[in-house]
C-alpha positions as CSV (number, residue, x, y, z in Angstrom):
1,X,73.4,-110.4,-66.5
2,X,73.0,-111.2,-70.3
3,X,75.9,-108.9,-71.1
4,X,78.2,-110.6,-68.7
5,X,77.2,-114.0,-70.3
6,X,77.8,-112.5,-73.7
7,X,81.3,-111.4,-72.7
8,X,82.1,-114.8,-71.0
9,X,80.9,-116.9,-74.0
10,X,82.7,-114.8,-76.6
11,X,85.8,-114.6,-74.4
12,X,85.9,-118.4,-74.6
13,X,85.4,-118.4,-78.3
14,X,88.2,-115.9,-78.7
15,X,90.4,-117.8,-76.4
16,X,90.1,-121.2,-78.2
17,X,89.4,-120.3,-81.8
18,X,93.1,-120.3,-82.9
19,X,93.4,-118.9,-86.4
20,X,90.5,-116.5,-85.9
21,X,87.9,-115.8,-88.5
22,X,86.4,-119.0,-89.8
23,X,87.9,-121.0,-86.9
24,X,85.3,-119.3,-84.6
25,X,82.4,-120.9,-86.5
26,X,82.6,-124.4,-84.9
27,X,82.5,-122.7,-81.5
28,X,79.5,-120.6,-82.5
29,X,77.7,-123.8,-83.7
30,X,78.4,-125.2,-80.2
31,X,77.1,-122.0,-78.6
32,X,73.9,-122.2,-80.7
33,X,73.3,-125.7,-79.3
34,X,73.8,-124.5,-75.7
35,X,72.0,-121.2,-75.6
36,X,68.8,-120.0,-77.2
37,X,70.3,-116.8,-78.7
38,X,70.3,-118.1,-82.2
39,X,69.7,-121.3,-84.2
40,X,72.1,-123.1,-86.6
41,X,70.0,-121.8,-89.5
42,X,70.3,-118.2,-88.1
43,X,74.0,-118.8,-87.7
44,X,74.3,-119.5,-91.4
45,X,72.6,-116.2,-92.1
46,X,75.0,-114.5,-89.8
47,X,77.9,-116.1,-91.6
48,X,76.6,-114.8,-94.9
49,X,76.2,-111.3,-93.5
50,X,79.6,-111.4,-91.8
51,X,81.3,-112.6,-95.0
52,X,79.6,-109.8,-97.0
53,X,80.6,-106.9,-94.7
54,X,84.1,-105.5,-94.3
55,X,86.3,-106.6,-91.5
56,X,87.3,-109.9,-89.9
57,X,84.5,-112.5,-89.9
58,X,85.0,-113.4,-86.2
59,X,84.6,-109.8,-85.2
60,X,81.6,-109.4,-87.5
61,X,80.0,-112.6,-86.1
62,X,80.5,-111.5,-82.5
63,X,79.1,-108.0,-83.2
64,X,76.1,-109.4,-85.1
65,X,75.3,-112.0,-82.5
66,X,75.7,-109.6,-79.6
67,X,73.4,-107.1,-81.4
68,X,70.7,-109.7,-82.0
69,X,70.9,-110.8,-78.3
70,X,71.2,-107.4,-76.5
71,X,71.2,-104.6,-79.1
72,X,74.2,-102.1,-79.3
73,X,75.5,-102.9,-75.8
74,X,75.4,-106.5,-76.6
75,X,77.3,-105.9,-79.9
76,X,80.0,-104.0,-78.0
77,X,80.3,-106.5,-75.2
78,X,80.4,-109.6,-77.4
79,X,83.1,-108.0,-79.7
80,X,85.2,-106.9,-76.7
81,X,84.8,-110.4,-75.3
82,X,86.1,-112.0,-78.5
83,X,89.1,-109.7,-78.9
84,X,90.3,-109.6,-75.3
85,X,92.0,-113.1,-75.2
86,X,93.8,-112.3,-78.4
87,X,95.1,-109.0,-77.0
88,X,96.3,-110.8,-73.8
89,X,97.9,-113.7,-75.7
90,X,99.7,-111.3,-78.2
91,X,101.2,-109.3,-75.3
92,X,102.3,-112.5,-73.6
93,X,103.7,-114.1,-76.8
94,X,105.5,-110.9,-77.7
95,X,107.3,-110.9,-74.3
96,X,108.1,-114.6,-74.6
97,X,109.4,-114.4,-78.2
98,X,111.7,-111.6,-77.3
99,X,113.2,-113.8,-74.5
100,X,112.9,-117.4,-75.9
101,X,113.0,-117.2,-79.7
102,X,114.2,-120.7,-80.4
103,X,113.0,-124.0,-81.8
104,X,110.5,-124.6,-79.0
105,X,108.5,-121.5,-79.8
106,X,108.7,-122.4,-83.6
107,X,107.4,-125.9,-82.7
108,X,104.4,-124.5,-80.9
109,X,103.5,-122.4,-84.0
110,X,104.2,-125.4,-86.2
111,X,101.7,-127.4,-84.2
112,X,99.1,-124.7,-84.2
113,X,98.8,-124.4,-88.1
114,X,97.2,-127.9,-88.6
115,X,94.8,-127.1,-85.7
116,X,93.7,-123.9,-87.5
117,X,93.2,-125.8,-90.8
118,X,91.1,-128.5,-88.9
119,X,88.9,-125.8,-87.3
120,X,88.4,-124.0,-90.6
121,X,87.6,-127.3,-92.4
122,X,85.1,-128.2,-89.6
123,X,83.4,-124.8,-90.1
124,X,83.2,-125.4,-93.9
125,X,81.5,-128.8,-93.3
126,X,79.0,-127.3,-90.9
127,X,78.1,-124.5,-93.3
128,X,77.8,-127.0,-96.1
129,X,75.5,-129.2,-94.0
130,X,73.2,-126.3,-93.1
131,X,73.2,-124.7,-96.6
132,X,73.2,-127.7,-98.9
133,X,71.5,-130.5,-97.1
134,X,68.1,-130.9,-95.6
135,X,68.4,-133.6,-92.9
136,X,65.0,-132.9,-91.3
137,X,63.2,-135.4,-93.5
138,X,65.4,-138.3,-92.4
139,X,67.5,-140.4,-94.7
140,X,64.7,-142.5,-96.3
141,X,64.9,-140.8,-99.7
142,X,68.5,-140.2,-100.7
143,X,67.7,-137.4,-103.1
144,X,65.4,-135.5,-100.7
145,X,68.3,-134.6,-98.4
146,X,69.7,-132.3,-100.9
147,X,68.8,-128.6,-101.2
148,X,69.0,-128.4,-105.0
149,X,68.8,-124.7,-105.6
150,X,71.7,-123.8,-103.3
151,X,73.8,-126.7,-104.7
152,X,73.1,-125.5,-108.3
153,X,74.1,-121.9,-107.3
154,X,77.3,-123.1,-105.6
155,X,78.3,-125.2,-108.6
156,X,77.4,-122.3,-110.9
157,X,79.5,-119.8,-108.8
158,X,82.4,-122.3,-108.7
159,X,82.3,-122.8,-112.4
160,X,82.0,-119.0,-113.1
161,X,85.0,-118.4,-110.8
162,X,87.1,-121.0,-112.7
163,X,86.0,-119.8,-116.2
164,X,86.4,-116.2,-115.4
165,X,89.7,-116.7,-113.4
166,X,91.8,-114.7,-116.0
167,X,89.5,-111.7,-115.6
168,X,90.2,-111.5,-111.8
169,X,86.7,-110.4,-110.8
170,X,86.4,-109.1,-107.3
171,X,84.7,-111.5,-104.8
172,X,82.1,-108.8,-104.2
173,X,80.7,-109.5,-107.8
174,X,80.1,-113.2,-106.9
175,X,78.6,-112.2,-103.5
176,X,76.2,-109.7,-105.1
177,X,75.3,-112.1,-107.8
178,X,74.5,-114.8,-105.2
179,X,72.5,-112.4,-103.2
180,X,70.3,-111.5,-106.2
181,X,69.8,-115.2,-107.1
182,X,69.0,-116.0,-103.4
183,X,66.2,-113.3,-103.5
184,X,64.9,-114.7,-106.8
185,X,64.9,-118.3,-105.4
186,X,63.2,-117.1,-102.2
187,X,60.4,-115.3,-104.0
188,X,60.1,-118.1,-106.7
189,X,59.4,-120.7,-104.2
């Protein structure tokens, strides 16, 4: 029964997360609130792992979540659930584009672009809230709502990227550096 539910939930995510990848994150936050498979904090960890591994983030997230819920069968079912709507939609669109390539189809795609940007921006805001803010203590002390170590790390990485822009360092360098600093922060506290 859990495998069927995994397929169904990730099918919905795949169906409505237009733009793929980062656009799946708001739907996964919603899923975290509705089922007890993972928390918002665990989702942030899943995002970090999915960003650090090769492949599309949406696929990585579905595989990781499915694996944590139901092992290898869960990973396969969640991934297939996420991909199935895209395959169906691509087949239908390919058929329609061949027949109706006109301004109406172009208008649909024109309207989908801002929706994808909005979904990705919402995902970014959610990740920032979980990673950089601590809202558990309430809003009584303004400075206490900030997680200073991650904020300092984010500012440092951003500055390093800007300063080293001409050297064109691979993103993996920044990810590895952040992972090492995260381990140091974790054991230092």
